[in-house]
C-alpha positions in Angstrom: -42.6 88.7 -58.2 -40.0 90.9 -59.8 -41.2 94.2 -61.4 -39.4 94.4 -64.7 -39.5 98.2 -65.3 -36.7 100.0 -67.0 -36.9 103.0 -64.8 -39.0 105.8 -63.5 -39.2 109.4 -64.8 -41.1 111.8 -62.7 -43.4 109.1 -61.4 -44.2 107.6 -64.9 -43.0 104.0 -65.3 -41.6 102.9 -68.6 -42.7 99.5 -70.0 -40.3 96.6 -69.7 -40.7 95.6 -73.4 -41.6 97.2 -76.7 -44.3 94.4 -77.0 -46.5 95.9 -74.2 -46.1 99.3 -75.7 -47.4 98.1 -79.1 -50.2 96.2 -77.3 -51.3 99.4 -75.6 -51.2 101.3 -78.9 -53.1 98.6 -80.7 -55.8 98.7 -78.0 -56.1 102.5 -78.5 -56.3 102.2 -82.3 -59.0 99.5 -82.0 -61.1 101.6 -79.6 -60.7 104.6 -81.9 -61.8 102.5 -84.9 -65.0 101.4 -83.1 -65.9 104.9 -82.1 -65.3 106.3 -85.7 -66.8 103.3 -87.6 -70.4 104.2 -86.6 -73.3 103.1 -84.5 -74.6 100.2 -86.6 -71.4 98.2 -86.5 -71.7 98.0 -82.7 -75.5 97.5 -82.7 -77.1 94.1 -82.3 -79.1 93.8 -85.5 -81.0 90.8 -84.2 -83.4 93.3 -82.6 -84.3 94.5 -86.1 -84.6 91.4 -88.3 -84.8 87.6 -88.1 -83.7 85.0 -90.7 -84.6 81.4 -91.2 -83.1 78.8 -93.5 -85.7 77.4 -95.9 -85.5 74.7 -98.5 -85.5 77.4 -101.2 -83.1 79.9 -99.6 -82.8 82.1 -96.5 -86.0 83.9 -95.4 -85.5 87.4 -94.0 -88.0 89.3 -92.0 -87.3 93.0 -91.2 -89.4 93.6 -88.1 -92.1 96.3 -88.1 -90.7 99.9 -87.9 -92.4 103.2 -87.5 -90.3 105.2 -89.9 -93.3 107.2 -91.3 -96.1 109.3 -90.0 -99.3 110.5 -91.5 -99.3 114.3 -90.9 -103.1 114.6 -91.2 -103.8 112.0 -88.4 -100.5 112.2 -86.6 -100.5 108.4 -86.6 -97.7 106.0 -87.5 -97.4 104.2 -90.8 -95.8 100.9 -89.9 -93.8 98.9 -92.4 -92.3 95.3 -92.2 -90.5 93.5 -95.0 -90.2 89.8 -95.9 -87.7 88.6 -98.4 -86.6 85.1 -99.6 -83.1 85.5 -101.0 -83.7 83.1 -103.9 -86.4 85.5 -105.2 -86.1 88.8 -107.1 -88.7 90.8 -105.1 -89.6 91.4 -101.4 -93.0 91.6 -99.8 -93.7 94.9 -97.9 -96.7 94.9 -95.5 -97.9 98.2 -94.0 -100.4 99.2 -91.4 -101.9 102.6 -90.8 -104.9 104.4 -89.2 -107.2 106.8 -90.8 -110.5 108.5 -89.9 -111.8 108.1 -93.5 -113.1 104.8 -95.0 -110.7 104.5 -97.9 -109.7 101.9 -100.4 -106.1 102.5 -101.6 -105.2 101.0 -105.0 -101.6 102.0 -105.4 -98.6 103.1 -103.4 -95.9 105.5 -104.7 -92.5 105.8 -103.0 -90.5 108.8 -104.2 -87.2 110.4 -103.4 -85.6 113.1 -105.6 -85.7 111.7 -109.2 -86.3 108.1 -108.0 -89.9 106.9 -108.0 -91.5 103.5 -107.5 -95.3 102.9 -108.0 -97.2 99.6 -107.7 -100.6 98.2 -106.9 -101.4 97.3 -103.2 -103.6 94.4 -101.9 -105.7 94.5 -98.8 -104.9 92.1 -96.1 -107.6 93.3 -93.7 -109.5 96.4 -92.5 -110.7 96.8 -88.9 -111.8 99.5 -86.6 -109.9 101.0 -83.6 -112.0 103.5 -81.6 -113.2 106.1 -84.1 -110.7 105.2 -86.8 -110.1 102.6 -89.4 -107.1 100.3 -89.2 -105.7 99.2 -92.6 -103.3 96.4 -93.3 -102.1 96.2 -97.0 -99.2 94.6 -98.9 -97.2 95.0 -102.1 -94.3 93.5 -103.8 -91.1 95.4 -104.7 -88.1 94.3 -106.7 -85.1 93.8 -104.3 -83.0 96.4 -106.1 -85.8 99.0 -105.6 -86.0 98.1 -101.9 -82.3 98.8 -101.7 -82.8 102.3 -103.3 -85.7 102.9 -100.9 -83.5 102.3 -97.9 -80.7 104.5 -99.3 -83.1 107.4 -99.9 -82.5 110.3 -97.4 -86.1 111.3 -97.0 -88.5 109.3 -99.1 -92.2 110.1 -99.3 -95.0 107.6 -99.5 -98.4 108.3 -101.1 -101.4 106.0 -101.3 -103.9 106.6 -104.1 -107.3 105.5 -105.3 -107.5 106.0 -109.0 -106.2 109.5 -109.6 -107.2 110.7 -106.2 -104.5 111.1 -103.6 -105.6 109.4 -100.4 -102.9 109.4 -97.8 -99.4 110.9 -97.7 -96.8 110.0 -95.1 -93.5 111.6 -94.3 -90.4 110.3 -92.7 -89.9 110.8 -89.0 -86.6 111.3 -87.0 -86.4 107.5 -86.7 -85.9 107.1 -90.4 -82.2 108.2 -90.4 -81.4 105.7 -87.6 -83.4 102.9 -89.1 -82.1 103.6 -92.6 -78.5 102.9 -91.4 -79.7 99.6 -89.7 -81.8 98.6 -92.8 -78.9 99.3 -95.1 -76.7 97.0 -92.9 -79.4 94.3 -93.1 -79.6 94.7 -96.9 -75.9 94.3 -97.1 -76.1 91.0 -95.1 -78.9 89.8 -97.5 -76.8 90.8 -100.5 -73.9 88.8 -99.2 -76.1 85.7 -98.9 -78.1 86.2 -102.1 -78.4 83.1 -104.2 
């Protein structure tokens, strides 16, 4: 095999063709783009959602996430989302623990000047040790769900009548999951009917 090098300069070999030089530069540019582009582009989103083709559209399920925490109980407020892309709204289910026997009627999601309030429906109530486990659901217009995921630090409040029952705050995980969820929402929007 013949080594086609132009020459040596202080132990550094010069490439035989301009093509291999451009190939090396292209590889470096590609690596730099991946590093700068962000974490979500390189992440496997299938760990965060599943989709299934249905007769009426594509059904998306954003897997349960612990983006919120109840500061009073130090327990997670777990959210999962189901959305059929032929519909205008998504279904949000949430689970939380509380020491009190409560009956939430509404949920309010707020960030800055944006606010969304809607009634909630009970799926089930159970006990876990000395606490109550609640599973509730609500419907949210898809465009409002998009705003929710774009919010930097949204707050969630559950209420019974005029009485505030449970407030939850975002945890460190929100920022990471918000990036992922925004990416999933972009995929859904691209496939919207």
